[in-house]
matplotlib code that plots the C-alpha trace (Angstrom):
import matplotlib.pyplot as plt

x = [-20.4, -19.7, -20.6, -22.0, -24.5, -24.6, -25.6, -28.3, -29.7, -30.6, -32.0, -34.2, -35.3, -35.5, -37.0, -34.2, -31.4, -28.9, -27.4, -28.2, -25.3, -26.2, -25.1, -24.0, -24.5, -27.7, -29.0, -28.3, -30.1, -33.1, -33.1, -32.8, -35.8, -37.9, -36.9, -37.8, -41.2, -42.2, -41.2, -43.1, -46.5, -47.1, -44.8, -47.2, -50.0, -49.5, -49.6, -53.6, -53.6, -52.6, -55.2, -58.0, -56.0, -53.4, -52.0, -53.0, -54.3, -55.0, -56.4, -59.0, -58.5, -60.7, -63.3, -63.5, -62.9, -62.2, -65.3, -66.9, -70.3, -69.5, -69.1, -65.8, -66.3, -67.0, -63.7, -62.2, -63.1, -60.6, -57.5, -59.0, -59.1, -55.7, -54.4, -56.3, -55.6, -51.9, -52.9, -55.7, -54.6, -52.1, -53.6, -53.4, -50.4, -48.4, -49.6, -49.1, -45.8, -44.5, -45.6, -43.3, -45.4, -43.0, -42.3, -46.1, -46.9, -44.8, -45.6, -49.0, -49.0, -46.8, -49.2, -52.3, -50.7, -49.4, -52.6, -55.0, -52.6, -52.5, -56.5, -56.6, -55.0, -58.1, -61.2, -62.8, -64.4, -67.2, -66.8, -66.2, -66.5, -63.7, -62.0, -62.7, -62.5, -58.8, -57.1, -59.0, -60.1, -56.5, -53.9, -55.2, -55.2, -51.7, -50.0, -51.6, -49.7, -46.7, -46.4, -46.2, -43.5, -41.6, -40.8, -40.6, -38.3, -35.7, -35.6, -34.2, -31.0, -31.0, -30.9, -28.7, -29.5, -33.3, -35.4, -32.6, -33.1, -36.4, -36.3, -34.1, -36.5, -39.2, -37.9, -38.6, -42.3, -40.9, -39.0, -41.9, -44.5, -41.9, -40.9, -44.8, -46.2, -44.0, -43.8, -48.0, -48.5, -45.8, -47.0, -50.7, -51.4, -48.9, -49.9, -53.3, -54.5, -54.5, -50.9, -49.9, -50.8, -49.1, -46.1, -45.7, -47.3, -44.2, -41.7, -44.0, -43.5, -40.1, -38.9, -41.5, -39.7, -36.3, -37.1, -38.8, -35.7, -33.3, -35.5, -34.8, -36.2, -33.6, -36.7, -35.3, -37.6, -36.3, -36.4, -38.9, -40.7, -43.4, -47.4, -49.0, -51.3, -53.0, -55.2, -52.6, -52.0, -55.2, -54.2, -50.8, -51.3, -48.5, -49.3, -52.9, -51.6, -50.0, -52.6, -54.9, -52.2, -51.7, -55.3, -55.8, -52.8, -54.1, -56.6, -54.8, -51.4, -52.1, -54.0, -50.9, -50.1, -53.7, -54.8, -51.5, -51.5, -55.5, -54.5, -51.6, -54.0, -56.4, -54.2, -52.6, -49.6, -48.3, -50.7, -47.0, -45.3, -48.2, -47.9, -44.3, -44.6, -45.7, -42.5, -40.3, -42.3, -41.7, -38.2, -37.9, -39.7, -36.8, -34.1, -36.4, -36.7, -33.1, -31.8, -34.6, -34.8, -31.0, -31.4, -34.1, -31.2, -29.4, -32.1, -35.2, -38.2, -40.5, -37.8, -37.8, -41.9, -43.0, -40.7, -41.4, -45.2, -45.3, -43.0, -45.2, -48.4, -46.7, -46.1, -49.4, -50.4, -47.2, -49.6, -51.2, -48.0, -48.0, -48.9, -46.1, -43.6, -40.8, -43.2, -44.7, -41.0, -40.4, -43.4, -43.5, -39.7, -40.9, -43.9, -42.2, -39.4, -40.8, -44.1, -42.5, -40.2, -43.7, -44.4, -41.1, -40.7, -44.3, -43.7, -39.9, -42.1, -44.8, -42.0, -40.1, -43.2, -43.1, -41.9, -40.8, -39.1, -42.4, -44.9, -43.5, -45.5, -48.4, -48.3, -47.3, -50.0, -52.9, -51.9, -51.6, -55.2, -56.8, -55.4, -56.3, -60.0, -58.4, -57.2, -60.6, -62.9, -60.0, -61.0, -64.4, -64.3, -61.8, -63.6, -67.1, -65.1, -63.3, -66.6, -67.3, -66.3, -62.8, -63.2, -59.5, -58.7, -61.3, -59.7, -56.7, -56.8, -58.4, -55.9, -53.0, -54.7, -55.0, -51.4, -50.4, -52.2, -51.7, -48.2, -49.7, -50.5, -47.0, -45.5, -47.7, -46.3, -42.8, -43.4, -45.0, -42.2, -39.1, -40.6, -40.9, -37.8, -35.8, -34.0, -34.8, -34.1, -37.3]
y = [14.7, 12.7, 13.3, 10.1, 11.1, 14.5, 13.1, 10.5, 13.1, 15.3, 12.9, 11.6, 15.3, 16.5, 13.4, 13.3, 10.7, 13.5, 16.8, 20.1, 21.4, 24.2, 23.1, 20.2, 19.0, 17.1, 20.3, 22.4, 19.9, 19.7, 23.7, 24.0, 21.3, 23.2, 26.3, 24.9, 23.2, 26.9, 28.8, 26.0, 26.2, 29.0, 31.3, 30.2, 30.6, 34.2, 34.8, 34.5, 38.1, 38.0, 35.4, 37.7, 41.4, 41.2, 43.9, 45.1, 43.6, 40.8, 43.1, 41.4, 38.1, 35.9, 38.8, 40.2, 37.0, 33.3, 34.0, 37.3, 35.4, 35.2, 38.2, 39.3, 38.8, 35.5, 35.2, 36.5, 33.2, 30.9, 33.3, 33.7, 30.2, 29.4, 31.7, 30.4, 26.8, 27.2, 28.1, 26.4, 23.0, 23.7, 22.0, 18.4, 19.0, 20.2, 17.6, 14.9, 16.8, 16.0, 12.2, 11.6, 11.9, 14.5, 12.4, 11.4, 15.0, 16.3, 13.7, 13.7, 17.8, 17.6, 15.2, 17.0, 20.6, 19.1, 17.2, 20.3, 22.0, 20.1, 19.8, 23.5, 24.0, 21.9, 24.2, 25.6, 29.4, 30.0, 26.4, 28.4, 25.2, 22.9, 26.5, 26.4, 23.2, 23.0, 26.1, 27.4, 23.7, 21.1, 23.2, 25.3, 21.6, 20.4, 23.3, 22.8, 19.9, 21.0, 24.3, 23.8, 21.0, 22.6, 25.1, 23.2, 21.0, 23.4, 22.5, 19.1, 20.5, 24.1, 25.3, 28.6, 29.8, 28.4, 31.7, 32.5, 29.0, 29.6, 33.3, 31.4, 29.1, 31.7, 33.1, 30.7, 32.4, 35.7, 34.4, 32.4, 35.5, 37.0, 34.8, 33.0, 36.5, 37.1, 34.3, 33.7, 37.8, 37.3, 34.1, 34.0, 36.6, 34.4, 30.7, 31.2, 29.9, 26.3, 26.3, 28.4, 26.7, 23.4, 25.3, 26.6, 23.2, 21.4, 23.7, 23.1, 19.6, 19.5, 21.6, 19.2, 16.1, 17.5, 19.4, 16.3, 14.0, 16.5, 16.8, 14.4, 14.1, 13.6, 11.9, 9.1, 6.5, 5.0, 8.4, 9.0, 11.6, 13.0, 12.7, 16.2, 17.6, 20.0, 20.8, 22.3, 25.1, 26.8, 27.4, 29.1, 32.6, 33.1, 31.4, 32.3, 35.6, 35.4, 33.8, 36.4, 38.8, 37.2, 36.7, 40.5, 41.1, 38.8, 41.1, 43.7, 42.1, 41.8, 44.7, 46.3, 43.2, 42.8, 46.4, 48.6, 47.3, 49.0, 51.8, 52.7, 52.5, 54.6, 57.3, 57.3, 55.5, 53.3, 49.6, 48.0, 49.7, 49.5, 45.3, 45.0, 46.7, 43.2, 41.7, 45.0, 44.2, 40.6, 40.9, 43.0, 40.5, 38.2, 40.7, 41.2, 37.5, 36.7, 40.5, 40.2, 36.8, 36.8, 39.1, 36.9, 34.3, 37.2, 39.2, 37.0, 36.3, 38.6, 41.3, 41.6, 40.7, 44.0, 46.6, 44.6, 44.2, 48.2, 49.1, 47.0, 48.8, 51.8, 50.8, 50.2, 53.6, 54.7, 53.5, 56.8, 58.5, 56.6, 59.5, 59.0, 56.1, 56.9, 56.7, 53.7, 51.7, 53.3, 52.2, 48.4, 48.5, 49.9, 47.4, 44.3, 44.2, 44.4, 42.1, 39.6, 39.4, 39.7, 36.1, 34.8, 36.4, 35.4, 31.9, 31.3, 33.1, 30.5, 28.1, 29.4, 28.7, 25.5, 23.7, 20.4, 19.8, 17.7, 20.4, 22.8, 21.5, 21.3, 25.0, 26.5, 24.7, 25.5, 28.7, 29.6, 27.7, 30.0, 32.8, 32.0, 33.5, 36.9, 35.9, 34.7, 37.5, 40.2, 40.5, 41.1, 43.6, 45.4, 45.6, 46.4, 49.0, 50.0, 50.2, 50.7, 54.4, 53.5, 55.0, 54.0, 55.6, 53.4, 49.9, 51.5, 52.6, 49.6, 47.4, 49.6, 49.7, 45.6, 45.1, 47.2, 47.4, 43.4, 45.2, 45.3, 41.9, 40.8, 43.1, 41.1, 37.9, 39.0, 40.8, 36.9, 34.8, 37.4, 36.8, 33.1, 32.1, 34.9, 36.0, 39.6, 37.3, 36.4]
z = [24.6, 21.5, 17.9, 17.7, 20.6, 19.2, 15.7, 17.5, 19.3, 16.6, 15.0, 17.7, 17.9, 14.3, 12.2, 9.7, 8.6, 8.6, 10.6, 8.9, 7.9, 5.1, 2.9, 0.1, -3.0, -2.5, -0.4, -3.6, -5.9, -3.8, -3.7, -7.4, -7.9, -5.8, -7.6, -11.1, -9.2, -8.1, -11.7, -13.5, -11.1, -8.9, -11.7, -14.2, -12.7, -12.0, -16.1, -15.6, -16.2, -19.9, -20.5, -19.1, -19.9, -22.7, -24.7, -28.0, -30.4, -28.0, -24.9, -23.2, -24.6, -22.3, -22.0, -25.4, -27.5, -25.7, -23.5, -24.6, -23.8, -19.9, -17.5, -16.5, -13.0, -13.8, -15.8, -12.8, -10.4, -12.8, -11.7, -7.8, -7.2, -9.1, -6.6, -3.7, -4.3, -3.3, 0.1, 0.5, 0.0, 2.7, 5.3, 3.3, 1.9, 4.4, 7.2, 4.6, 3.8, 8.1, 7.2, 4.9, 1.8, -0.3, -3.3, -3.5, -3.4, -6.0, -8.2, -7.6, -8.1, -11.5, -13.2, -12.6, -13.4, -16.3, -17.2, -16.6, -19.0, -21.8, -21.2, -21.0, -24.4, -25.8, -24.1, -27.2, -27.1, -25.0, -22.8, -19.4, -17.7, -19.3, -18.8, -15.1, -14.5, -16.2, -15.7, -12.5, -10.7, -12.0, -11.9, -8.8, -7.3, -8.7, -7.6, -3.9, -3.7, -4.5, -3.3, 0.6, 0.6, -2.3, 0.5, 3.7, 2.0, 2.4, 6.4, 5.8, 4.4, 5.9, 9.6, 10.0, 6.2, 6.1, 5.3, 3.0, 1.0, 1.1, -0.5, -3.1, -4.1, -4.2, -6.6, -9.1, -8.6, -9.4, -12.6, -13.9, -13.5, -15.8, -18.2, -18.7, -19.2, -21.9, -23.6, -23.8, -24.8, -28.0, -29.4, -28.7, -31.2, -33.7, -33.1, -31.3, -27.8, -28.3, -29.6, -27.1, -24.1, -25.3, -26.0, -22.6, -21.3, -22.5, -21.0, -17.5, -18.3, -19.0, -15.4, -13.3, -15.0, -13.9, -10.6, -9.1, -10.3, -8.2, -5.0, -2.4, 1.3, 4.3, 6.7, 9.4, 9.8, 12.9, 14.6, 17.8, 16.4, 18.5, 17.2, 15.9, 18.0, 15.4, 17.8, 20.2, 17.1, 18.1, 21.2, 20.4, 20.8, 18.4, 15.8, 15.8, 15.8, 12.9, 11.1, 12.1, 10.3, 7.2, 6.5, 6.7, 4.8, 1.9, 1.5, 0.4, -1.0, -4.5, -5.3, -7.5, -9.2, -10.2, -11.1, -11.5, -15.0, -15.4, -13.3, -15.7, -18.7, -17.4, -16.2, -19.7, -19.8, -23.0, -22.8, -24.0, -20.4, -18.6, -19.7, -19.0, -15.3, -14.5, -15.4, -13.7, -10.5, -10.7, -11.4, -8.1, -6.3, -6.8, -6.0, -2.8, -1.5, -1.8, 0.0, 3.0, 3.4, 3.9, 6.8, 8.1, 9.4, 11.2, 12.6, 13.2, 11.4, 13.3, 13.9, 9.9, 8.9, 10.9, 8.8, 6.1, 6.3, 7.3, 4.3, 1.9, 3.1, 2.0, -1.4, -1.7, -1.0, -3.4, -6.5, -6.4, -7.0, -10.7, -13.6, -16.0, -17.2, -15.2, -11.9, -13.1, -13.2, -9.5, -7.7, -9.8, -8.4, -4.7, -4.1, -6.0, -4.0, -0.5, -1.5, -2.8, 0.3, 2.4, 1.3, 1.9, 5.1, 6.1, 5.3, 7.4, 10.2, 10.3, 10.1, 12.9, 15.0, 14.9, 18.3, 16.2, 13.1, 12.2, 12.9, 9.9, 7.2, 9.1, 10.6, 7.8, 5.8, 8.1, 8.3, 4.6, 4.5, 6.6, 5.3, 1.8, 2.6, 2.3, -1.1, -2.1, -0.6, -1.8, -5.8, -5.3, -2.1, -4.5, -7.3, -5.3, -3.9, -7.8, -9.5, -12.8, -12.7, -11.4, -7.7, -7.5, -3.9, -1.9, -3.1, -2.5, 0.8, 1.9, 0.5, 2.1, 5.5, 5.4, 4.5, 7.1, 10.2, 10.6, 11.2, 15.1, 15.5, 14.4, 17.2, 19.4, 18.5, 18.4, 22.0, 23.1, 21.7, 22.9, 26.6, 26.1, 24.4, 26.2, 23.2, 21.3, 18.3, 16.8]

ax = plt.figure().add_subplot(projection="3d")
ax.plot(x, y, z, "-o")
ax.set_aspect("equal")
plt.show()
């Protein structure tokens, strides 16, 4: 078959205007643009803990000062909603991405997220609903429009190294979660809440503008793309097993991210080191997302997801060992490396289940939307198990088991795929 015929066949099957060649200037600039968007949105949202629990003299900033008239559990809903929204919005953003509305989603997400961030700076003390609507709903919605498209766009330019490219894009989340908490923690005591939020807002706005200018799609408007049948996803056993595994995993995945700092302080570790342990954790996740995602393209997504899930579960149990500064740093690195990798490998695994490239966004988005209920329910369940008496064993065991047991479901998925595709690289 001639190169022209091969290219035409590729376009007709994949719905893209070019053959994926794993690189090139346009590919890497698009990847960098996605990195900037994830840094400025999801990376920023991971800084919520600084607003809720900051280091002295701003300990419990929202709880003890800015929203002191409201209960901690009520305040926690702001952060929970933010974390849930990029997953929950996936069912919409994923389908629109597959339909060719990538740039519309990115622009809408950037406008809503930036506007909500600047509106947050105008919120007055004790104005819970102003903060809930701007930080929880507004920023969460803006991030929801941009999250799945920013991950899925790598598939337009990378084929053999698609998972590796996705992992690189997701390091933006990790580094954003390092930079913004440190910046906010250092500024909020010096210049106040409003000016700190606006200062970070200008950085976010700049990154989103640059990111949107750099990213380009490769849709082929003339390609014969099959009609998307979302109902068929629910009758696809490998897909549903993976979704169920993701749902259960998200009940436990983020326990150390939310509670490691508090656990350390309660056990007599320097509060300043406890704060920076989160930065160490997120920095380690950057390395994990690059290194482990690199192996996905070599060995197969589920072959990597299975041990990653099991080890991430073990890393949650490892929090029991935090008794000193050295053990805190070690556990932060261990958990950060594998938990960061788990999410990016899970996304790559979902993408690998697509029967056609025009399903990637929809399959990923729908799965994340269903799994988001695990995120929504995790904090209340973990909090009720922890209690005000800090009974750490119950929520830690619950979270570790939730993270590790879906390994059995992923093994089931791998078995079905290996049989269906007649290959062990799945």
